[in-house]
C-alpha positions as CSV (number, residue, x, y, z in Angstrom):
1,M,0.5,3.7,-0.4
2,V,0.4,7.4,-1.1
3,H,1.0,6.8,-4.8
4,E,-2.0,4.4,-5.0
5,L,-4.2,6.8,-3.0
6,A,-3.2,9.6,-5.3
7,I,-4.1,7.6,-8.4
8,K,-7.4,6.5,-7.0
9,S,-8.2,10.0,-6.0
10,A,-7.4,11.3,-9.5
11,L,-9.7,8.7,-11.0
12,G,-12.5,9.5,-8.6
13,R,-12.5,6.1,-7.0
14,I,-11.9,7.6,-3.6
15,V,-12.9,11.0,-2.3
16,F,-11.2,12.8,0.5
17,P,-12.7,15.6,2.6
18,A,-10.0,18.1,1.6
19,P,-7.3,18.3,-1.2
20,L,-5.2,15.2,-1.0
21,R,-1.9,17.2,-1.0
22,T,-2.8,18.7,2.3
23,Y,-5.2,16.2,3.8
24,L,-3.1,13.0,3.5
25,P,0.2,14.3,5.0
26,R,-1.8,15.9,7.9
27,E,-3.8,12.8,8.6
28,L,-0.9,10.4,8.4
29,S,1.2,12.6,10.7
30,R,-1.8,12.9,13.1
31,Q,-2.1,9.1,13.3
32,G,1.7,8.6,13.6
33,I,1.9,6.8,10.2
34,G,5.2,7.3,8.3
35,S,6.2,6.6,4.7
36,L,8.1,3.5,3.7
37,P,10.4,4.1,0.7
38,V,10.7,1.4,-2.0
39,E,14.0,-0.3,-1.5
40,Q,15.9,-2.8,-3.6
41,A,14.9,-5.6,-1.3
42,H,11.2,-4.7,-1.8
43,A,11.5,-4.7,-5.6
44,L,13.3,-8.0,-5.6
45,E,10.7,-9.6,-3.3
46,T,8.0,-8.9,-5.9
47,A,9.8,-11.4,-8.2
48,E,9.3,-14.1,-5.4
49,L,5.6,-13.5,-5.0
50,P,3.2,-16.1,-6.4
51,P,1.1,-14.8,-9.3
52,H,-2.1,-14.4,-7.3
53,H,-2.5,-10.8,-8.4
54,R,-1.1,-8.8,-11.3
55,D,-1.4,-5.2,-10.0
56,P,2.1,-3.9,-9.7
57,F,1.3,-1.4,-6.9
58,D,-0.5,-4.1,-4.8
59,R,2.4,-6.5,-5.4
60,M,4.8,-3.9,-4.1
61,L,2.7,-3.4,-1.0
62,V,2.7,-7.1,-0.3
63,A,6.5,-7.3,-0.9
64,Q,7.1,-4.4,1.5
65,A,4.9,-5.9,4.2
66,R,6.8,-9.2,3.8
67,V,10.3,-7.8,3.8
68,E,9.6,-5.4,6.7
69,R,7.5,-7.9,8.6
70,L,4.7,-5.4,8.8
71,P,0.9,-5.9,8.5
72,L,-0.8,-4.7,5.4
73,V,-3.8,-2.5,6.1
74,S,-6.4,-3.2,3.5
75,A,-9.9,-4.6,3.0
76,D,-9.0,-5.7,-0.6
77,P,-9.7,-9.4,-0.9
78,A,-6.9,-9.7,-3.5
79,F,-4.3,-9.7,-0.7
80,R,-5.8,-12.7,1.1
81,P,-3.9,-15.4,-0.9
82,Y,-0.5,-13.9,0.0
83,D,1.5,-14.8,3.1
84,V,1.1,-11.5,4.8
85,R,-0.8,-10.3,7.9
86,L,-3.8,-8.2,7.0
87,L,-5.4,-5.6,9.2
88,W,-8.8,-4.1,8.5
């Protein structure tokens, strides 16, 4: 998640009210949101995903949500075809 937000911020697709390096860690901590490292099981799960979407970052988010049985927080309609619970 942080990686994708950093890329989108660098491309100007998303603007934060403060520098990302300070804003994001502070806000995630304030809201009790931790980081989830990419594990081998997550990477292997991406190979099992149907080819609904080709973005490798999005596919990793779906794989992590499936393996960890966590909801995926996104409004992106590209996630809808996957067997994963979405929150937005």
